[in-house]
C-alpha angles and dihedrals in degrees: 000000000000091000110199094011123128117234119203147132113255122195120219126177098281106014144030111229129207104224143178120193137171146132130078132263135043113002124252126181118210120202122196129217137226128333094001135091131216087285089079084080094054093111096037101044097063090050092051091044089070087074107015145038100252123204120190118183132176103242119245106281094021134091115339095338120108122276121235122239115259118255130171093251094045088233094157091061096043115121089237090063092045092048089055088053088055094051093049092045094054092044089054088053091051099259116120090168125038147146118255133202127184135185125209107324090005089062090065090057090044098055091040087058089052093050096044098037109031091156090061104043117076098175135009128206120186117192123197099347149094122199115288092240091054093050094050094045091051092045111140137154092284093052092046091053098043097038099033089133091073090065096039094049090051090063120098120261098327097091091051089053092047096047098042092050086073114352094178092055093045094052096038102254124266113356106233093225094060123095122213096274095047092047094048089056092046093045093050091050097051092046095051110094092207091054095045088052090048093051092049093049086060088064093044090053088051092065095045125028098008092054090047093050093051092047089053091048092053094045090051092047094242114164136181105264102192126080108281130206119197118193127173136187111260092212096048128077107255095102091040091055100041107022104205101035093177091056090059092050092047088067088058103037134045097221121029135171135158148101145194128319117212095245147095120258099289094062096167089062101034101039107019097151094052094045094047090050093050093047093046094049092049095047095046096042098052118074110234111249116244 
């Protein structure tokens, strides 16, 4: 598990992040989704570390990273705040410029970093997502049925009570692709009330500040400038919901490529070789912008 990687807590201005990093070469930051921690990358990170310096944090509010204070606008869980954490984390490790890849909720922080800090992000990979604004504007009965949790998690207090009554039942028990160490980290996270609250605040911020920030970006004509890779799980529902996923991303980014990965939703755990190969090819093929 992360053989040769360093594991430590790193303080940035408004958070303390639980981080593993290792390898050698151009830096790439990997951001997990819900309800995972950085351990979701445990099979992918060593493969990427053959070519890159790989950094895997728990996002603010998740895992063993610090939890933001509650505010009415959920600002501490907004992707703009989490993107700033990423910039400061990589600067602390000596990387003012780096590639970033995010899965699921981590993708929202990844593309926010690319939009807010174009001078810092050399490459962007978004896995299993479209922008929050796009998802909400396309919301229909199918989306509401299949992604009902977005709307439930945005409610006050009730989702915490429902999840913490039986976290294992809520999250489906032990994922078959996890080994003991991965599962122990995941299990601890979903049983910790502060972490469950932090994960849900990520959704609440999605309906408030994150949506507002994306609407402002679109109105101002801001686009992602770096090369962008979009991958989605073949056996999940992203393509079923949105059809041409790349067409959506081409309205947000100047240069987009990608396609499906033969996997269920948690592709880093279920198809690590295929995902690592796709990320490596993208990062090595594209010349790093000056």
